[in-house]
PDB file with one MODEL, atoms N, CA, C and O in Angstrom:
MODEL        1
ATOM      1  N   MET A   1      92.411 106.818 133.879  1.00  0.00           N
ATOM      2  CA  MET A   1      92.870 105.321 133.645  1.00  0.00           C
ATOM      3  C   MET A   1      93.287 104.776 134.987  1.00  0.00           C
ATOM      4  O   MET A   1      93.890 105.459 135.815  1.00  0.00           O
ATOM      5  N   SER A   2      92.937 103.503 135.169  1.00  0.00           N
ATOM      6  CA  SER A   2      93.375 102.874 136.734  1.00  0.00           C
ATOM      7  C   SER A   2      94.877 102.533 136.592  1.00  0.00           C
ATOM      8  O   SER A   2      95.448 102.373 135.514  1.00  0.00           O
ATOM      9  N   GLU A   3      95.416 102.448 137.752  1.00  0.00           N
ATOM     10  CA  GLU A   3      96.597 102.182 137.917  1.00  0.00           C
ATOM     11  C   GLU A   3      96.876 100.580 137.144  1.00  0.00           C
ATOM     12  O   GLU A   3      97.917 100.392 136.514  1.00  0.00           O
ATOM     13  N   PHE A   4      96.088  99.764 137.249  1.00  0.00           N
ATOM     14  CA  PHE A   4      96.111  98.328 136.621  1.00  0.00           C
ATOM     15  C   PHE A   4      96.214  98.488 135.245  1.00  0.00           C
ATOM     16  O   PHE A   4      97.060  97.833 134.637  1.00  0.00           O
ATOM     17  N   SER A   5      95.518  99.221 134.691  1.00  0.00           N
ATOM     18  CA  SER A   5      95.628  99.619 133.109  1.00  0.00           C
ATOM     19  C   SER A   5      96.880 100.144 132.793  1.00  0.00           C
ATOM     20  O   SER A   5      97.424  99.720 131.773  1.00  0.00           O
ATOM     21  N   LEU A   6      97.465 101.023 133.502  1.00  0.00           N
ATOM     22  CA  LEU A   6      99.092 101.601 133.258  1.00  0.00           C
ATOM     23  C   LEU A   6     100.092 100.366 133.431  1.00  0.00           C
ATOM     24  O   LEU A   6     101.033 100.212 132.652  1.00  0.00           O
ATOM     25  N   VAL A   7      99.847  99.518 134.464  1.00  0.00           N
ATOM     26  CA  VAL A   7     100.936  98.383 134.494  1.00  0.00           C
ATOM     27  C   VAL A   7     100.757  97.540 133.648  1.00  0.00           C
ATOM     28  O   VAL A   7     101.725  96.971 133.143  1.00  0.00           O
ATOM     29  N   LYS A   8      99.415  97.236 133.265  1.00  0.00           N
ATOM     30  CA  LYS A   8      99.372  96.274 131.844  1.00  0.00           C
ATOM     31  C   LYS A   8      99.735  96.876 130.778  1.00  0.00           C
ATOM     32  O   LYS A   8     100.239  96.048 130.019  1.00  0.00           O
ATOM     33  N   LYS A   9      99.731  98.154 130.234  1.00  0.00           N
ATOM     34  CA  LYS A   9     100.202  98.771 129.284  1.00  0.00           C
ATOM     35  C   LYS A   9     101.910  98.478 129.098  1.00  0.00           C
ATOM     36  O   LYS A   9     102.480  98.094 128.076  1.00  0.00           O
ATOM     37  N   GLU A  10     102.483  98.780 130.379  1.00  0.00           N
ATOM     38  CA  GLU A  10     103.788  98.935 130.485  1.00  0.00           C
ATOM     39  C   GLU A  10     104.501  97.443 130.134  1.00  0.00           C
ATOM     40  O   GLU A  10     105.633  97.405 129.652  1.00  0.00           O
ATOM     41  N   LYS A  11     103.774  96.295 130.406  1.00  0.00           N
ATOM     42  CA  LYS A  11     104.116  94.932 130.308  1.00  0.00           C
ATOM     43  C   LYS A  11     104.128  94.859 128.793  1.00  0.00           C
ATOM     44  O   LYS A  11     105.009  94.106 128.378  1.00  0.00           O
ATOM     45  N   LYS A  12     103.560  95.304 128.067  1.00  0.00           N
ATOM     46  CA  LYS A  12     103.502  94.973 126.472  1.00  0.00           C
ATOM     47  C   LYS A  12     104.696  95.395 125.802  1.00  0.00           C
ATOM     48  O   LYS A  12     105.056  96.572 125.762  1.00  0.00           O
ATOM     49  N   THR A  13     105.324  94.422 125.265  1.00  0.00           N
ATOM     50  CA  THR A  13     106.683  94.683 124.488  1.00  0.00           C
ATOM     51  C   THR A  13     106.785  94.304 123.403  1.00  0.00           C
ATOM     52  O   THR A  13     106.300  93.186 123.225  1.00  0.00           O
ATOM     53  N   ALA A  14     107.411  94.967 122.203  1.00  0.00           N
ATOM     54  CA  ALA A  14     107.837  94.280 121.157  1.00  0.00           C
ATOM     55  C   ALA A  14     108.174  93.111 120.940  1.00  0.00           C
ATOM     56  O   ALA A  14     108.899  92.554 121.764  1.00  0.00           O
ATOM     57  N   LEU A  15     107.769  92.468 119.849  1.00  0.00           N
ATOM     58  CA  LEU A  15     108.344  91.178 119.583  1.00  0.00           C
ATOM     59  C   LEU A  15     109.703  91.176 119.408  1.00  0.00           C
ATOM     60  O   LEU A  15     110.150  92.131 118.772  1.00  0.00           O
ATOM     61  N   ASP A  16     110.489  90.339 119.813  1.00  0.00           N
ATOM     62  CA  ASP A  16     111.888  90.143 119.041  1.00  0.00           C
ATOM     63  C   ASP A  16     111.924  89.999 117.587  1.00  0.00           C
ATOM     64  O   ASP A  16     111.283  89.142 116.979  1.00  0.00           O
ATOM     65  N   LYS A  17     112.753  90.933 117.006  1.00  0.00           N
ATOM     66  CA  LYS A  17     112.948  90.956 115.543  1.00  0.00           C
ATOM     67  C   LYS A  17     113.256  89.514 114.941  1.00  0.00           C
ATOM     68  O   LYS A  17     112.901  89.177 113.811  1.00  0.00           O
ATOM     69  N   ARG A  18     114.035  88.615 115.922  1.00  0.00           N
ATOM     70  CA  ARG A  18     114.431  87.329 115.199  1.00  0.00           C
ATOM     71  C   ARG A  18     112.925  86.471 115.049  1.00  0.00           C
ATOM     72  O   ARG A  18     112.558  85.720 114.145  1.00  0.00           O
ATOM     73  N   ILE A  19     112.310  86.840 116.139  1.00  0.00           N
ATOM     74  CA  ILE A  19     110.990  85.665 116.269  1.00  0.00           C
ATOM     75  C   ILE A  19     110.113  86.138 115.019  1.00  0.00           C
ATOM     76  O   ILE A  19     109.391  85.312 114.461  1.00  0.00           O
ATOM     77  N   LEU A  20     110.179  87.639 114.514  1.00  0.00           N
ATOM     78  CA  LEU A  20     109.332  88.040 113.516  1.00  0.00           C
ATOM     79  C   LEU A  20     109.710  87.601 112.261  1.00  0.00           C
ATOM     80  O   LEU A  20     108.812  87.415 111.440  1.00  0.00           O
ATOM     81  N   LYS A  21     111.054  87.364 111.892  1.00  0.00           N
ATOM     82  CA  LYS A  21     111.884  86.794 110.795  1.00  0.00           C
ATOM     83  C   LYS A  21     111.286  85.510 110.759  1.00  0.00           C
ATOM     84  O   LYS A  21     110.724  85.241 109.697  1.00  0.00           O
ATOM     85  N   ILE A  22     111.263  84.653 111.646  1.00  0.00           N
ATOM     86  CA  ILE A  22     110.792  83.259 111.769  1.00  0.00           C
ATOM     87  C   ILE A  22     109.580  83.305 111.404  1.00  0.00           C
ATOM     88  O   ILE A  22     109.325  82.574 110.448  1.00  0.00           O
ATOM     89  N   ALA A  23     108.494  84.072 111.937  1.00  0.00           N
ATOM     90  CA  ALA A  23     107.181  83.999 111.762  1.00  0.00           C
ATOM     91  C   ALA A  23     106.892  84.146 110.133  1.00  0.00           C
ATOM     92  O   ALA A  23     106.164  83.364 109.521  1.00  0.00           O
ATOM     93  N   LYS A  24     107.621  85.339 109.493  1.00  0.00           N
ATOM     94  CA  LYS A  24     107.497  85.616 108.375  1.00  0.00           C
ATOM     95  C   LYS A  24     107.740  84.701 107.240  1.00  0.00           C
ATOM     96  O   LYS A  24     107.153  84.630 106.161  1.00  0.00           O
ATOM     97  N   LYS A  25     108.803  83.965 107.744  1.00  0.00           N
ATOM     98  CA  LYS A  25     109.212  82.898 106.951  1.00  0.00           C
ATOM     99  C   LYS A  25     108.300  81.835 106.827  1.00  0.00           C
ATOM    100  O   LYS A  25     108.060  81.344 105.724  1.00  0.00           O
ATOM    101  N   LEU A  26     107.635  81.336 108.128  1.00  0.00           N
ATOM    102  CA  LEU A  26     106.720  80.310 107.977  1.00  0.00           C
ATOM    103  C   LEU A  26     105.566  80.771 107.014  1.00  0.00           C
ATOM    104  O   LEU A  26     105.234  80.071 106.058  1.00  0.00           O
ATOM    105  N   LYS A  27     105.074  81.762 107.249  1.00  0.00           N
ATOM    106  CA  LYS A  27     103.984  82.446 106.183  1.00  0.00           C
ATOM    107  C   LYS A  27     104.420  82.170 104.887  1.00  0.00           C
ATOM    108  O   LYS A  27     103.739  81.492 104.117  1.00  0.00           O
ATOM    109  N   LYS A  28     105.726  82.741 104.525  1.00  0.00           N
ATOM    110  CA  LYS A  28     106.136  82.434 103.200  1.00  0.00           C
ATOM    111  C   LYS A  28     106.024  81.004 102.767  1.00  0.00           C
ATOM    112  O   LYS A  28     105.504  80.757 101.679  1.00  0.00           O
ATOM    113  N   LEU A  29     106.405  80.191 103.419  1.00  0.00           N
ATOM    114  CA  LEU A  29     106.365  78.567 103.086  1.00  0.00           C
ATOM    115  C   LEU A  29     105.325  78.237 102.829  1.00  0.00           C
ATOM    116  O   LEU A  29     105.118  77.637 101.774  1.00  0.00           O
ATOM    117  N   ARG A  30     104.184  78.559 103.832  1.00  0.00           N
ATOM    118  CA  ARG A  30     102.577  78.329 103.370  1.00  0.00           C
ATOM    119  C   ARG A  30     102.537  78.655 102.123  1.00  0.00           C
ATOM    120  O   ARG A  30     102.551  77.804 101.234  1.00  0.00           O
ATOM    121  N   ILE A  31     102.475  80.045 101.882  1.00  0.00           N
ATOM    122  CA  ILE A  31     101.888  80.432 100.615  1.00  0.00           C
ATOM    123  C   ILE A  31     102.788  79.867  99.526  1.00  0.00           C
ATOM    124  O   ILE A  31     102.236  79.400  98.529  1.00  0.00           O
ATOM    125  N   ASP A  32     103.892  79.860  99.594  1.00  0.00           N
ATOM    126  CA  ASP A  32     104.571  79.055  98.519  1.00  0.00           C
ATOM    127  C   ASP A  32     104.444  77.589  98.122  1.00  0.00           C
ATOM    128  O   ASP A  32     104.843  77.001  97.116  1.00  0.00           O
ATOM    129  N   SER A  33     103.658  77.090  99.384  1.00  0.00           N
ATOM    130  CA  SER A  33     103.170  75.847  99.093  1.00  0.00           C
ATOM    131  C   SER A  33     101.708  75.718  98.480  1.00  0.00           C
ATOM    132  O   SER A  33     101.040  74.684  98.471  1.00  0.00           O
ATOM    133  N   GLY A  34     101.367  76.835  98.019  1.00  0.00           N
ATOM    134  CA  GLY A  34      99.969  77.016  97.476  1.00  0.00           C
ATOM    135  C   GLY A  34      98.941  77.000  98.426  1.00  0.00           C
ATOM    136  O   GLY A  34      97.889  76.540  97.982  1.00  0.00           O
ATOM    137  N   PHE A  35      98.916  77.372  99.644  1.00  0.00           N
ATOM    138  CA  PHE A  35      98.061  77.747 100.675  1.00  0.00           C
ATOM    139  C   PHE A  35      97.720  78.909 101.014  1.00  0.00           C
ATOM    140  O   PHE A  35      98.444  79.584 101.746  1.00  0.00           O
ATOM    141  N   LYS A  36      96.400  79.410 100.482  1.00  0.00           N
ATOM    142  CA  LYS A  36      96.387  81.044 100.710  1.00  0.00           C
ATOM    143  C   LYS A  36      95.814  81.353 102.247  1.00  0.00           C
ATOM    144  O   LYS A  36      95.749  82.440 102.822  1.00  0.00           O
ATOM    145  N   SER A  37      95.489  80.261 102.634  1.00  0.00           N
ATOM    146  CA  SER A  37      94.765  80.468 104.137  1.00  0.00           C
ATOM    147  C   SER A  37      95.577  79.642 105.154  1.00  0.00           C
ATOM    148  O   SER A  37      95.820  78.437 105.073  1.00  0.00           O
ATOM    149  N   TYR A  38      95.935  80.447 106.069  1.00  0.00           N
ATOM    150  CA  TYR A  38      96.519  79.689 107.348  1.00  0.00           C
ATOM    151  C   TYR A  38      95.713  78.586 107.825  1.00  0.00           C
ATOM    152  O   TYR A  38      96.206  77.613 108.396  1.00  0.00           O
ATOM    153  N   GLU A  39      94.323  78.745 107.567  1.00  0.00           N
ATOM    154  CA  GLU A  39      93.436  77.753 108.037  1.00  0.00           C
ATOM    155  C   GLU A  39      93.454  76.412 107.238  1.00  0.00           C
ATOM    156  O   GLU A  39      93.573  75.285 107.718  1.00  0.00           O
ATOM    157  N   THR A  40      93.348  76.667 106.257  1.00  0.00           N
ATOM    158  CA  THR A  40      93.197  75.621 105.337  1.00  0.00           C
ATOM    159  C   THR A  40      94.892  74.847 105.303  1.00  0.00           C
ATOM    160  O   THR A  40      94.932  73.644 105.046  1.00  0.00           O
ATOM    161  N   PHE A  41      95.676  75.291 105.461  1.00  0.00           N
ATOM    162  CA  PHE A  41      97.145  74.740 105.840  1.00  0.00           C
ATOM    163  C   PHE A  41      97.013  74.024 107.032  1.00  0.00           C
ATOM    164  O   PHE A  41      97.169  72.808 106.916  1.00  0.00           O
ATOM    165  N   ALA A  42      96.772  74.450 108.128  1.00  0.00           N
ATOM    166  CA  ALA A  42      96.476  73.759 109.425  1.00  0.00           C
ATOM    167  C   ALA A  42      95.713  72.742 109.398  1.00  0.00           C
ATOM    168  O   ALA A  42      96.087  71.636 109.790  1.00  0.00           O
ATOM    169  N   ASN A  43      94.583  72.974 108.948  1.00  0.00           N
ATOM    170  CA  ASN A  43      93.387  71.767 108.956  1.00  0.00           C
ATOM    171  C   ASN A  43      94.206  70.592 107.860  1.00  0.00           C
ATOM    172  O   ASN A  43      94.212  69.444 108.305  1.00  0.00           O
ATOM    173  N   GLU A  44      94.779  70.762 106.701  1.00  0.00           N
ATOM    174  CA  GLU A  44      95.298  69.964 105.944  1.00  0.00           C
ATOM    175  C   GLU A  44      96.116  69.018 106.865  1.00  0.00           C
ATOM    176  O   GLU A  44      95.950  67.799 106.836  1.00  0.00           O
ATOM    177  N   TYR A  45      97.054  69.667 107.728  1.00  0.00           N
ATOM    178  CA  TYR A  45      97.953  68.944 108.388  1.00  0.00           C
ATOM    179  C   TYR A  45      97.967  68.701 109.571  1.00  0.00           C
ATOM    180  O   TYR A  45      98.970  68.337 110.185  1.00  0.00           O
ATOM    181  N   GLY A  46      96.664  68.901 110.128  1.00  0.00           N
ATOM    182  CA  GLY A  46      96.115  68.239 111.604  1.00  0.00           C
ATOM    183  C   GLY A  46      96.794  69.276 112.558  1.00  0.00           C
ATOM    184  O   GLY A  46      96.943  68.845 113.701  1.00  0.00           O
ATOM    185  N   ILE A  47      97.260  70.617 112.323  1.00  0.00           N
ATOM    186  CA  ILE A  47      97.994  71.459 113.143  1.00  0.00           C
ATOM    187  C   ILE A  47      96.486  72.403 113.756  1.00  0.00           C
ATOM    188  O   ILE A  47      95.478  72.633 113.088  1.00  0.00           O
ATOM    189  N   ASN A  48      96.695  72.742 114.933  1.00  0.00           N
ATOM    190  CA  ASN A  48      95.574  73.709 115.563  1.00  0.00           C
ATOM    191  C   ASN A  48      95.599  74.816 114.919  1.00  0.00           C
ATOM    192  O   ASN A  48      96.653  75.447 114.845  1.00  0.00           O
ATOM    193  N   ARG A  49      94.487  75.247 114.351  1.00  0.00           N
ATOM    194  CA  ARG A  49      94.634  76.625 113.600  1.00  0.00           C
ATOM    195  C   ARG A  49      95.047  77.619 114.074  1.00  0.00           C
ATOM    196  O   ARG A  49      95.821  78.347 113.451  1.00  0.00           O
ATOM    197  N   VAL A  50      94.518  77.950 115.605  1.00  0.00           N
ATOM    198  CA  VAL A  50      95.011  78.986 116.372  1.00  0.00           C
ATOM    199  C   VAL A  50      96.379  79.243 116.695  1.00  0.00           C
ATOM    200  O   VAL A  50      96.960  80.323 116.594  1.00  0.00           O
ATOM    201  N   GLN A  51      96.991  77.795 117.224  1.00  0.00           N
ATOM    202  CA  GLN A  51      98.305  77.766 117.190  1.00  0.00           C
ATOM    203  C   GLN A  51      99.166  78.046 116.118  1.00  0.00           C
ATOM    204  O   GLN A  51     100.289  78.500 116.339  1.00  0.00           O
ATOM    205  N   TYR A  52      98.741  77.814 114.914  1.00  0.00           N
ATOM    206  CA  TYR A  52      99.508  77.935 113.651  1.00  0.00           C
ATOM    207  C   TYR A  52      99.393  79.329 113.442  1.00  0.00           C
ATOM    208  O   TYR A  52     100.407  79.905 113.046  1.00  0.00           O
ATOM    209  N   TRP A  53      98.293  80.033 113.640  1.00  0.00           N
ATOM    210  CA  TRP A  53      98.076  81.439 113.295  1.00  0.00           C
ATOM    211  C   TRP A  53      99.308  82.244 114.222  1.00  0.00           C
ATOM    212  O   TRP A  53     100.150  83.024 113.777  1.00  0.00           O
ATOM    213  N   ARG A  54      99.166  81.887 115.354  1.00  0.00           N
ATOM    214  CA  ARG A  54      99.931  82.593 116.318  1.00  0.00           C
ATOM    215  C   ARG A  54     101.567  82.208 115.996  1.00  0.00           C
ATOM    216  O   ARG A  54     102.510  82.985 116.145  1.00  0.00           O
ATOM    217  N   MET A  55     101.632  81.021 115.590  1.00  0.00           N
ATOM    218  CA  MET A  55     103.655  80.899 115.038  1.00  0.00           C
ATOM    219  C   MET A  55     103.333  81.874 113.751  1.00  0.00           C
ATOM    220  O   MET A  55     104.470  82.256 113.471  1.00  0.00           O
ATOM    221  N   GLU A  56     102.592  82.398 112.960  1.00  0.00           N
ATOM    222  CA  GLU A  56     102.868  83.057 111.872  1.00  0.00           C
ATOM    223  C   GLU A  56     103.103  84.350 112.303  1.00  0.00           C
ATOM    224  O   GLU A  56     104.044  84.946 111.779  1.00  0.00           O
ATOM    225  N   LYS A  57     102.359  84.981 113.261  1.00  0.00           N
ATOM    226  CA  LYS A  57     102.201  86.119 113.912  1.00  0.00           C
ATOM    227  C   LYS A  57     103.595  86.362 114.739  1.00  0.00           C
ATOM    228  O   LYS A  57     104.153  87.455 114.831  1.00  0.00           O
ATOM    229  N   GLY A  58     103.998  85.282 115.254  1.00  0.00           N
ATOM    230  CA  GLY A  58     105.224  85.340 116.170  1.00  0.00           C
ATOM    231  C   GLY A  58     104.908  85.596 117.440  1.00  0.00           C
ATOM    232  O   GLY A  58     105.670  86.175 118.215  1.00  0.00           O
ATOM    233  N   THR A  59     103.778  85.186 117.731  1.00  0.00           N
ATOM    234  CA  THR A  59     103.301  85.459 119.371  1.00  0.00           C
ATOM    235  C   THR A  59     103.264  84.118 120.164  1.00  0.00           C
ATOM    236  O   THR A  59     103.079  84.075 121.380  1.00  0.00           O
ATOM    237  N   ASN A  60     103.469  82.955 119.319  1.00  0.00           N
ATOM    238  CA  ASN A  60     103.447  81.675 120.369  1.00  0.00           C
ATOM    239  C   ASN A  60     104.039  80.716 119.476  1.00  0.00           C
ATOM    240  O   ASN A  60     103.484  80.500 118.399  1.00  0.00           O
ATOM    241  N   SER A  61     105.080  80.124 119.785  1.00  0.00           N
ATOM    242  CA  SER A  61     105.991  79.052 119.105  1.00  0.00           C
ATOM    243  C   SER A  61     106.627  78.049 120.010  1.00  0.00           C
ATOM    244  O   SER A  61     107.311  78.576 120.888  1.00  0.00           O
ATOM    245  N   THR A  62     106.590  76.891 120.030  1.00  0.00           N
ATOM    246  CA  THR A  62     107.269  76.021 120.468  1.00  0.00           C
ATOM    247  C   THR A  62     108.142  75.499 119.319  1.00  0.00           C
ATOM    248  O   THR A  62     107.867  75.655 118.130  1.00  0.00           O
ATOM    249  N   LEU A  63     109.310  74.811 119.832  1.00  0.00           N
ATOM    250  CA  LEU A  63     110.327  73.889 118.880  1.00  0.00           C
ATOM    251  C   LEU A  63     109.585  72.785 118.409  1.00  0.00           C
ATOM    252  O   LEU A  63     109.867  72.438 117.262  1.00  0.00           O
ATOM    253  N   THR A  64     108.649  72.096 119.035  1.00  0.00           N
ATOM    254  CA  THR A  64     108.001  70.867 118.818  1.00  0.00           C
ATOM    255  C   THR A  64     106.978  71.364 117.336  1.00  0.00           C
ATOM    256  O   THR A  64     106.753  70.689 116.331  1.00  0.00           O
ATOM    257  N   SER A  65     106.521  72.722 117.655  1.00  0.00           N
ATOM    258  CA  SER A  65     105.597  73.207 116.932  1.00  0.00           C
ATOM    259  C   SER A  65     106.453  73.469 115.138  1.00  0.00           C
ATOM    260  O   SER A  65     106.122  73.239 113.975  1.00  0.00           O
ATOM    261  N   LEU A  66     107.443  73.955 115.712  1.00  0.00           N
ATOM    262  CA  LEU A  66     108.313  74.347 114.562  1.00  0.00           C
ATOM    263  C   LEU A  66     108.829  73.187 113.720  1.00  0.00           C
ATOM    264  O   LEU A  66     108.809  73.231 112.490  1.00  0.00           O
ATOM    265  N   PHE A  67     109.303  72.125 114.429  1.00  0.00           N
ATOM    266  CA  PHE A  67     109.673  70.771 113.747  1.00  0.00           C
ATOM    267  C   PHE A  67     108.425  70.124 113.047  1.00  0.00           C
ATOM    268  O   PHE A  67     108.530  69.431 112.034  1.00  0.00           O
ATOM    269  N   ILE A  68     107.312  70.387 113.629  1.00  0.00           N
ATOM    270  CA  ILE A  68     106.239  69.806 112.856  1.00  0.00           C
ATOM    271  C   ILE A  68     106.018  70.316 111.434  1.00  0.00           C
ATOM    272  O   ILE A  68     105.856  69.635 110.421  1.00  0.00           O
ATOM    273  N   VAL A  69     106.044  71.684 111.553  1.00  0.00           N
ATOM    274  CA  VAL A  69     105.897  72.518 110.434  1.00  0.00           C
ATOM    275  C   VAL A  69     107.257  72.364 109.243  1.00  0.00           C
ATOM    276  O   VAL A  69     107.131  72.440 108.021  1.00  0.00           O
ATOM    277  N   LEU A  70     108.617  72.118 110.052  1.00  0.00           N
ATOM    278  CA  LEU A  70     109.659  71.927 109.138  1.00  0.00           C
ATOM    279  C   LEU A  70     109.418  70.867 108.361  1.00  0.00           C
ATOM    280  O   LEU A  70     109.749  70.851 107.175  1.00  0.00           O
ATOM    281  N   ASP A  71     108.716  69.712 109.057  1.00  0.00           N
ATOM    282  CA  ASP A  71     108.704  68.252 108.537  1.00  0.00           C
ATOM    283  C   ASP A  71     107.596  68.430 107.356  1.00  0.00           C
ATOM    284  O   ASP A  71     107.547  67.607 106.442  1.00  0.00           O
ATOM    285  N   ILE A  72     106.935  69.257 107.402  1.00  0.00           N
ATOM    286  CA  ILE A  72     105.645  69.233 106.525  1.00  0.00           C
ATOM    287  C   ILE A  72     106.495  69.712 105.279  1.00  0.00           C
ATOM    288  O   ILE A  72     106.364  69.007 104.278  1.00  0.00           O
ATOM    289  N   HIS A  73     107.170  70.575 105.200  1.00  0.00           N
ATOM    290  CA  HIS A  73     107.798  71.251 104.225  1.00  0.00           C
ATOM    291  C   HIS A  73     109.071  70.418 103.746  1.00  0.00           C
ATOM    292  O   HIS A  73     109.553  70.658 102.640  1.00  0.00           O
ATOM    293  N   GLU A  74     109.563  69.537 104.493  1.00  0.00           N
ATOM    294  CA  GLU A  74     110.546  68.621 104.308  1.00  0.00           C
ATOM    295  C   GLU A  74     112.001  69.694 104.282  1.00  0.00           C
ATOM    296  O   GLU A  74     112.878  69.647 103.419  1.00  0.00           O
ATOM    297  N   LEU A  75     111.971  70.451 105.236  1.00  0.00           N
ATOM    298  CA  LEU A  75     113.208  71.147 105.794  1.00  0.00           C
ATOM    299  C   LEU A  75     114.097  70.974 107.088  1.00  0.00           C
ATOM    300  O   LEU A  75     113.617  70.791 108.206  1.00  0.00           O
ATOM    301  N   THR A  76     115.261  71.040 106.849  1.00  0.00           N
ATOM    302  CA  THR A  76     115.985  70.646 108.183  1.00  0.00           C
ATOM    303  C   THR A  76     116.098  72.031 109.086  1.00  0.00           C
ATOM    304  O   THR A  76     115.590  73.057 108.634  1.00  0.00           O
ATOM    305  N   LEU A  77     116.543  72.040 109.933  1.00  0.00           N
ATOM    306  CA  LEU A  77     116.900  73.389 111.064  1.00  0.00           C
ATOM    307  C   LEU A  77     117.804  74.455 110.132  1.00  0.00           C
ATOM    308  O   LEU A  77     117.595  75.659 109.981  1.00  0.00           O
ATOM    309  N   LYS A  78     118.756  73.722 109.617  1.00  0.00           N
ATOM    310  CA  LYS A  78     119.770  74.126 108.768  1.00  0.00           C
ATOM    311  C   LYS A  78     119.355  74.858 107.566  1.00  0.00           C
ATOM    312  O   LYS A  78     119.866  75.938 107.269  1.00  0.00           O
ATOM    313  N   GLU A  79     118.530  74.348 106.937  1.00  0.00           N
ATOM    314  CA  GLU A  79     117.825  74.763 105.672  1.00  0.00           C
ATOM    315  C   GLU A  79     117.063  75.903 106.064  1.00  0.00           C
ATOM    316  O   GLU A  79     117.206  76.998 105.518  1.00  0.00           O
ATOM    317  N   PHE A  80     116.269  75.689 106.976  1.00  0.00           N
ATOM    318  CA  PHE A  80     115.331  76.765 107.422  1.00  0.00           C
ATOM    319  C   PHE A  80     115.886  78.168 108.016  1.00  0.00           C
ATOM    320  O   PHE A  80     115.323  79.251 107.858  1.00  0.00           O
ATOM    321  N   PHE A  81     116.878  77.991 108.601  1.00  0.00           N
ATOM    322  CA  PHE A  81     117.672  79.080 109.154  1.00  0.00           C
ATOM    323  C   PHE A  81     118.638  79.809 108.440  1.00  0.00           C
ATOM    324  O   PHE A  81     119.076  80.899 108.808  1.00  0.00           O
ATOM    325  N   SER A  82     119.069  79.039 107.126  1.00  0.00           N
ATOM    326  CA  SER A  82     119.890  79.390 106.364  1.00  0.00           C
ATOM    327  C   SER A  82     120.103  81.022 105.926  1.00  0.00           C
ATOM    328  O   SER A  82     121.242  81.474 105.812  1.00  0.00           O
ATOM    329  N   ASP A  83     119.051  81.756 105.722  1.00  0.00           N
ATOM    330  CA  ASP A  83     118.829  82.953 105.141  1.00  0.00           C
ATOM    331  C   ASP A  83     118.572  83.977 106.345  1.00  0.00           C
ATOM    332  O   ASP A  83     118.552  85.192 106.154  1.00  0.00           O
ATOM    333  N   ILE A  84     118.384  83.414 107.552  1.00  0.00           N
ATOM    334  CA  ILE A  84     117.888  84.294 108.850  1.00  0.00           C
ATOM    335  C   ILE A  84     119.135  84.549 109.711  1.00  0.00           C
ATOM    336  O   ILE A  84     119.821  83.679 110.247  1.00  0.00           O
ATOM    337  N   GLU A  85     119.322  85.897 109.760  1.00  0.00           N
ATOM    338  CA  GLU A  85     120.459  86.275 110.494  1.00  0.00           C
ATOM    339  C   GLU A  85     119.830  86.538 111.912  1.00  0.00           C
ATOM    340  O   GLU A  85     120.545  86.898 112.847  1.00  0.00           O
TER     341      GLU A  85
ENDMDL
END
């Protein structure tokens, strides 16, 4: 194994548990809204499907993207975060 491979492996870190809770809740909101597929949901609301998939996986999310999804579900930040510690 090369030195580069070792460095690359060391840089991988676990996702923050708080981010994973947000991602899990986004997925639940989608499913509860009747969308089995993240692709269908993203296409229906004009969201980039890869970007939305990353949000549900907790790997890439901006506040702007979160606001778009909350607006779709007609939720405020307070409502969304009410059960996330």
